[in-house]
Chimera marker file (.cmm) of the C-alpha trace (Angstrom):
<marker_set name="trace">
<marker id="1" x="-15.906" y="-22.229" z="30.189" r="1" g="1" b="0" radius="0.5"/>
<marker id="2" x="-12.659" y="-21.599" z="32.046" r="1" g="1" b="0" radius="0.5"/>
<marker id="3" x="-9.349" y="-21.906" z="30.160" r="1" g="1" b="0" radius="0.5"/>
<marker id="4" x="-5.619" y="-21.546" z="30.867" r="1" g="1" b="0" radius="0.5"/>
<marker id="5" x="-4.127" y="-18.867" z="28.573" r="1" g="1" b="0" radius="0.5"/>
<marker id="6" x="-0.541" y="-18.618" z="27.310" r="1" g="1" b="0" radius="0.5"/>
<marker id="7" x="0.667" y="-16.418" z="24.460" r="1" g="1" b="0" radius="0.5"/>
<marker id="8" x="4.252" y="-17.115" z="23.475" r="1" g="1" b="0" radius="0.5"/>
<marker id="9" x="6.236" y="-16.744" z="26.700" r="1" g="1" b="0" radius="0.5"/>
<marker id="10" x="3.447" y="-14.810" z="28.475" r="1" g="1" b="0" radius="0.5"/>
<marker id="11" x="1.337" y="-16.737" z="30.987" r="1" g="1" b="0" radius="0.5"/>
<marker id="12" x="-2.038" y="-15.030" z="31.538" r="1" g="1" b="0" radius="0.5"/>
<marker id="13" x="-3.253" y="-17.598" z="34.054" r="1" g="1" b="0" radius="0.5"/>
<marker id="14" x="-6.942" y="-18.473" z="33.947" r="1" g="1" b="0" radius="0.5"/>
<marker id="15" x="-9.532" y="-16.799" z="31.726" r="1" g="1" b="0" radius="0.5"/>
<marker id="16" x="-13.215" y="-17.227" z="30.928" r="1" g="1" b="0" radius="0.5"/>
<marker id="17" x="-14.494" y="-17.732" z="27.366" r="1" g="1" b="0" radius="0.5"/>
<marker id="18" x="-17.347" y="-15.272" z="26.760" r="1" g="1" b="0" radius="0.5"/>
<marker id="19" x="-17.865" y="-15.692" z="22.994" r="1" g="1" b="0" radius="0.5"/>
<marker id="20" x="-16.669" y="-17.829" z="20.074" r="1" g="1" b="0" radius="0.5"/>
<marker id="21" x="-17.196" y="-16.848" z="16.425" r="1" g="1" b="0" radius="0.5"/>
<marker id="22" x="-16.134" y="-18.832" z="13.370" r="1" g="1" b="0" radius="0.5"/>
<marker id="23" x="-14.148" y="-16.690" z="10.927" r="1" g="1" b="0" radius="0.5"/>
<marker id="24" x="-15.609" y="-16.455" z="7.428" r="1" g="1" b="0" radius="0.5"/>
<marker id="25" x="-13.663" y="-18.351" z="4.775" r="1" g="1" b="0" radius="0.5"/>
<marker id="26" x="-11.329" y="-16.274" z="2.606" r="1" g="1" b="0" radius="0.5"/>
<marker id="27" x="-12.776" y="-17.563" z="-0.648" r="1" g="1" b="0" radius="0.5"/>
<marker id="28" x="-12.551" y="-20.388" z="-3.149" r="1" g="1" b="0" radius="0.5"/>
<marker id="29" x="-9.165" y="-21.899" z="-3.839" r="1" g="1" b="0" radius="0.5"/>
<marker id="30" x="-7.478" y="-20.630" z="-0.679" r="1" g="1" b="0" radius="0.5"/>
<marker id="31" x="-5.988" y="-22.857" z="1.949" r="1" g="1" b="0" radius="0.5"/>
<marker id="32" x="-7.053" y="-22.242" z="5.545" r="1" g="1" b="0" radius="0.5"/>
<marker id="33" x="-4.211" y="-21.115" z="7.797" r="1" g="1" b="0" radius="0.5"/>
<marker id="34" x="-3.473" y="-23.116" z="10.933" r="1" g="1" b="0" radius="0.5"/>
<marker id="35" x="-5.359" y="-21.854" z="13.999" r="1" g="1" b="0" radius="0.5"/>
<marker id="36" x="-7.203" y="-19.165" z="12.067" r="1" g="1" b="0" radius="0.5"/>
<marker id="37" x="-10.678" y="-20.722" z="12.121" r="1" g="1" b="0" radius="0.5"/>
<marker id="38" x="-12.176" y="-19.048" z="15.226" r="1" g="1" b="0" radius="0.5"/>
<marker id="39" x="-12.121" y="-15.799" z="17.180" r="1" g="1" b="0" radius="0.5"/>
<marker id="40" x="-12.337" y="-16.432" z="20.928" r="1" g="1" b="0" radius="0.5"/>
<marker id="41" x="-13.271" y="-13.535" z="23.230" r="1" g="1" b="0" radius="0.5"/>
<marker id="42" x="-11.819" y="-14.211" z="26.686" r="1" g="1" b="0" radius="0.5"/>
<marker id="43" x="-12.239" y="-12.360" z="29.995" r="1" g="1" b="0" radius="0.5"/>
<marker id="44" x="-8.707" y="-11.882" z="31.363" r="1" g="1" b="0" radius="0.5"/>
<marker id="45" x="-7.044" y="-10.182" z="34.341" r="1" g="1" b="0" radius="0.5"/>
<marker id="46" x="-5.047" y="-7.314" z="32.733" r="1" g="1" b="0" radius="0.5"/>
<marker id="47" x="-2.627" y="-4.635" z="33.853" r="1" g="1" b="0" radius="0.5"/>
<marker id="48" x="-4.693" y="-1.514" z="34.660" r="1" g="1" b="0" radius="0.5"/>
<marker id="49" x="-5.511" y="1.568" z="32.635" r="1" g="1" b="0" radius="0.5"/>
<marker id="50" x="-4.302" y="3.514" z="29.620" r="1" g="1" b="0" radius="0.5"/>
<marker id="51" x="-0.765" y="4.775" z="29.184" r="1" g="1" b="0" radius="0.5"/>
<marker id="52" x="0.248" y="8.337" z="30.110" r="1" g="1" b="0" radius="0.5"/>
<marker id="53" x="-0.517" y="9.509" z="26.549" r="1" g="1" b="0" radius="0.5"/>
<marker id="54" x="-4.112" y="8.307" z="27.009" r="1" g="1" b="0" radius="0.5"/>
<marker id="55" x="-3.903" y="5.636" z="24.324" r="1" g="1" b="0" radius="0.5"/>
<marker id="56" x="-4.942" y="2.097" z="25.156" r="1" g="1" b="0" radius="0.5"/>
<marker id="57" x="-1.841" y="-0.142" z="25.352" r="1" g="1" b="0" radius="0.5"/>
<marker id="58" x="-1.785" y="-3.726" z="24.171" r="1" g="1" b="0" radius="0.5"/>
<marker id="59" x="-3.279" y="-5.794" z="27.003" r="1" g="1" b="0" radius="0.5"/>
<marker id="60" x="-0.795" y="-7.571" z="29.246" r="1" g="1" b="0" radius="0.5"/>
<marker id="61" x="-1.109" y="-9.497" z="32.515" r="1" g="1" b="0" radius="0.5"/>
<marker id="62" x="-0.524" y="-7.515" z="35.713" r="1" g="1" b="0" radius="0.5"/>
<marker id="63" x="2.885" y="-7.762" z="37.362" r="1" g="1" b="0" radius="0.5"/>
<marker id="64" x="3.084" y="-9.703" z="40.657" r="1" g="1" b="0" radius="0.5"/>
<marker id="65" x="1.433" y="-7.641" z="43.394" r="1" g="1" b="0" radius="0.5"/>
<marker id="66" x="-0.125" y="-5.188" z="40.898" r="1" g="1" b="0" radius="0.5"/>
<marker id="67" x="-3.899" y="-4.679" z="41.123" r="1" g="1" b="0" radius="0.5"/>
<marker id="68" x="-5.386" y="-5.465" z="37.712" r="1" g="1" b="0" radius="0.5"/>
<marker id="69" x="-8.649" y="-5.018" z="35.840" r="1" g="1" b="0" radius="0.5"/>
<marker id="70" x="-10.859" y="-7.520" z="34.050" r="1" g="1" b="0" radius="0.5"/>
<marker id="71" x="-11.079" y="-7.003" z="30.246" r="1" g="1" b="0" radius="0.5"/>
<marker id="72" x="-12.458" y="-8.985" z="27.324" r="1" g="1" b="0" radius="0.5"/>
<marker id="73" x="-9.579" y="-9.748" z="24.943" r="1" g="1" b="0" radius="0.5"/>
<marker id="74" x="-10.019" y="-11.259" z="21.445" r="1" g="1" b="0" radius="0.5"/>
<link id1="1" id2="2" r="1" g="1" b="0" radius="0.2"/>
<link id1="2" id2="3" r="1" g="1" b="0" radius="0.2"/>
<link id1="3" id2="4" r="1" g="1" b="0" radius="0.2"/>
<link id1="4" id2="5" r="1" g="1" b="0" radius="0.2"/>
<link id1="5" id2="6" r="1" g="1" b="0" radius="0.2"/>
<link id1="6" id2="7" r="1" g="1" b="0" radius="0.2"/>
<link id1="7" id2="8" r="1" g="1" b="0" radius="0.2"/>
<link id1="8" id2="9" r="1" g="1" b="0" radius="0.2"/>
<link id1="9" id2="10" r="1" g="1" b="0" radius="0.2"/>
<link id1="10" id2="11" r="1" g="1" b="0" radius="0.2"/>
<link id1="11" id2="12" r="1" g="1" b="0" radius="0.2"/>
<link id1="12" id2="13" r="1" g="1" b="0" radius="0.2"/>
<link id1="13" id2="14" r="1" g="1" b="0" radius="0.2"/>
<link id1="14" id2="15" r="1" g="1" b="0" radius="0.2"/>
<link id1="15" id2="16" r="1" g="1" b="0" radius="0.2"/>
<link id1="16" id2="17" r="1" g="1" b="0" radius="0.2"/>
<link id1="17" id2="18" r="1" g="1" b="0" radius="0.2"/>
<link id1="18" id2="19" r="1" g="1" b="0" radius="0.2"/>
<link id1="19" id2="20" r="1" g="1" b="0" radius="0.2"/>
<link id1="20" id2="21" r="1" g="1" b="0" radius="0.2"/>
<link id1="21" id2="22" r="1" g="1" b="0" radius="0.2"/>
<link id1="22" id2="23" r="1" g="1" b="0" radius="0.2"/>
<link id1="23" id2="24" r="1" g="1" b="0" radius="0.2"/>
<link id1="24" id2="25" r="1" g="1" b="0" radius="0.2"/>
<link id1="25" id2="26" r="1" g="1" b="0" radius="0.2"/>
<link id1="26" id2="27" r="1" g="1" b="0" radius="0.2"/>
<link id1="27" id2="28" r="1" g="1" b="0" radius="0.2"/>
<link id1="28" id2="29" r="1" g="1" b="0" radius="0.2"/>
<link id1="29" id2="30" r="1" g="1" b="0" radius="0.2"/>
<link id1="30" id2="31" r="1" g="1" b="0" radius="0.2"/>
<link id1="31" id2="32" r="1" g="1" b="0" radius="0.2"/>
<link id1="32" id2="33" r="1" g="1" b="0" radius="0.2"/>
<link id1="33" id2="34" r="1" g="1" b="0" radius="0.2"/>
<link id1="34" id2="35" r="1" g="1" b="0" radius="0.2"/>
<link id1="35" id2="36" r="1" g="1" b="0" radius="0.2"/>
<link id1="36" id2="37" r="1" g="1" b="0" radius="0.2"/>
<link id1="37" id2="38" r="1" g="1" b="0" radius="0.2"/>
<link id1="38" id2="39" r="1" g="1" b="0" radius="0.2"/>
<link id1="39" id2="40" r="1" g="1" b="0" radius="0.2"/>
<link id1="40" id2="41" r="1" g="1" b="0" radius="0.2"/>
<link id1="41" id2="42" r="1" g="1" b="0" radius="0.2"/>
<link id1="42" id2="43" r="1" g="1" b="0" radius="0.2"/>
<link id1="43" id2="44" r="1" g="1" b="0" radius="0.2"/>
<link id1="44" id2="45" r="1" g="1" b="0" radius="0.2"/>
<link id1="45" id2="46" r="1" g="1" b="0" radius="0.2"/>
<link id1="46" id2="47" r="1" g="1" b="0" radius="0.2"/>
<link id1="47" id2="48" r="1" g="1" b="0" radius="0.2"/>
<link id1="48" id2="49" r="1" g="1" b="0" radius="0.2"/>
<link id1="49" id2="50" r="1" g="1" b="0" radius="0.2"/>
<link id1="50" id2="51" r="1" g="1" b="0" radius="0.2"/>
<link id1="51" id2="52" r="1" g="1" b="0" radius="0.2"/>
<link id1="52" id2="53" r="1" g="1" b="0" radius="0.2"/>
<link id1="53" id2="54" r="1" g="1" b="0" radius="0.2"/>
<link id1="54" id2="55" r="1" g="1" b="0" radius="0.2"/>
<link id1="55" id2="56" r="1" g="1" b="0" radius="0.2"/>
<link id1="56" id2="57" r="1" g="1" b="0" radius="0.2"/>
<link id1="57" id2="58" r="1" g="1" b="0" radius="0.2"/>
<link id1="58" id2="59" r="1" g="1" b="0" radius="0.2"/>
<link id1="59" id2="60" r="1" g="1" b="0" radius="0.2"/>
<link id1="60" id2="61" r="1" g="1" b="0" radius="0.2"/>
<link id1="61" id2="62" r="1" g="1" b="0" radius="0.2"/>
<link id1="62" id2="63" r="1" g="1" b="0" radius="0.2"/>
<link id1="63" id2="64" r="1" g="1" b="0" radius="0.2"/>
<link id1="64" id2="65" r="1" g="1" b="0" radius="0.2"/>
<link id1="65" id2="66" r="1" g="1" b="0" radius="0.2"/>
<link id1="66" id2="67" r="1" g="1" b="0" radius="0.2"/>
<link id1="67" id2="68" r="1" g="1" b="0" radius="0.2"/>
<link id1="68" id2="69" r="1" g="1" b="0" radius="0.2"/>
<link id1="69" id2="70" r="1" g="1" b="0" radius="0.2"/>
<link id1="70" id2="71" r="1" g="1" b="0" radius="0.2"/>
<link id1="71" id2="72" r="1" g="1" b="0" radius="0.2"/>
<link id1="72" id2="73" r="1" g="1" b="0" radius="0.2"/>
<link id1="73" id2="74" r="1" g="1" b="0" radius="0.2"/>
</marker_set>
Protein backbone atom coordinates (compact mmCIF):
# COMPACT_ATOMS: atom_id res chain seq x y z
CA UNK A 1 0.00 0.00 0.00
CA UNK A 2 1.36 3.41 -0.95
CA UNK A 3 0.72 6.38 1.37
CA UNK A 4 1.51 10.11 1.52
CA UNK A 5 3.48 10.88 4.72
CA UNK A 6 3.56 14.16 6.66
CA UNK A 7 4.89 14.61 10.19
CA UNK A 8 4.16 18.04 11.60
CA UNK A 9 5.60 20.47 9.06
CA UNK A 10 7.79 17.80 7.40
CA UNK A 11 6.57 16.38 4.09
CA UNK A 12 8.15 12.96 3.41
CA UNK A 13 6.38 12.48 0.09
CA UNK A 14 5.27 8.95 -0.76
CA UNK A 15 6.04 5.86 1.30
CA UNK A 16 5.16 2.17 1.23
CA UNK A 17 3.53 0.39 4.19
CA UNK A 18 5.51 -2.79 4.91
CA UNK A 19 3.95 -3.86 8.23
CA UNK A 20 1.12 -2.92 10.60
CA UNK A 21 0.93 -4.15 14.21
CA UNK A 22 -1.80 -3.38 16.73
CA UNK A 23 -0.36 -2.08 20.01
CA UNK A 24 -1.28 -4.11 23.08
CA UNK A 25 -3.75 -2.42 25.42
CA UNK A 26 -2.27 -0.73 28.49
CA UNK A 27 -4.56 -2.53 30.91
CA UNK A 28 -7.98 -2.39 32.51
CA UNK A 29 -9.41 0.99 33.38
CA UNK A 30 -7.15 3.01 31.08
CA UNK A 31 -8.39 5.16 28.27
CA UNK A 32 -6.80 4.64 24.86
CA UNK A 33 -4.87 7.66 23.60
CA UNK A 34 -5.79 9.13 20.23
CA UNK A 35 -3.80 7.63 17.34
CA UNK A 36 -1.93 5.20 19.56
CA UNK A 37 -3.62 1.98 18.41
CA UNK A 38 -1.20 0.83 15.68
CA UNK A 39 2.48 0.82 14.77
CA UNK A 40 2.98 1.30 11.02
CA UNK A 41 6.37 0.42 9.50
CA UNK A 42 6.85 2.49 6.33
CA UNK A 43 9.58 2.40 3.66
CA UNK A 44 10.66 6.03 3.19
CA UNK A 45 13.28 7.95 1.18
CA UNK A 46 15.66 9.30 3.89
CA UNK A 47 18.70 11.54 4.05
CA UNK A 48 21.78 9.28 3.78
CA UNK A 49 24.06 7.79 6.39
CA UNK A 50 25.09 8.25 10.01
CA UNK A 51 26.39 11.50 11.45
CA UNK A 52 30.12 12.22 11.77
CA UNK A 53 30.12 10.75 15.31
CA UNK A 54 28.89 7.45 13.85
CA UNK A 55 25.55 7.53 15.66
CA UNK A 56 22.37 7.06 13.68
CA UNK A 57 20.49 10.39 13.46
CA UNK A 58 16.73 10.67 13.57
CA UNK A 59 15.51 9.92 10.04
CA UNK A 60 14.65 12.93 7.90
CA UNK A 61 13.77 13.38 4.23
CA UNK A 62 16.65 14.24 1.89
CA UNK A 63 17.12 17.88 0.92
CA UNK A 64 16.27 18.85 -2.68
CA UNK A 65 18.95 17.44 -4.99
CA UNK A 66 20.44 15.21 -2.25
CA UNK A 67 20.75 11.49 -3.04
CA UNK A 68 18.88 9.57 -0.34
CA UNK A 69 18.54 6.01 0.92
CA UNK A 70 15.48 3.85 1.48
CA UNK A 71 14.83 2.95 5.16
CA UNK A 72 11.98 1.35 7.08
CA UNK A 73 10.72 3.87 9.66
CA UNK A 74 8.21 3.05 12.44
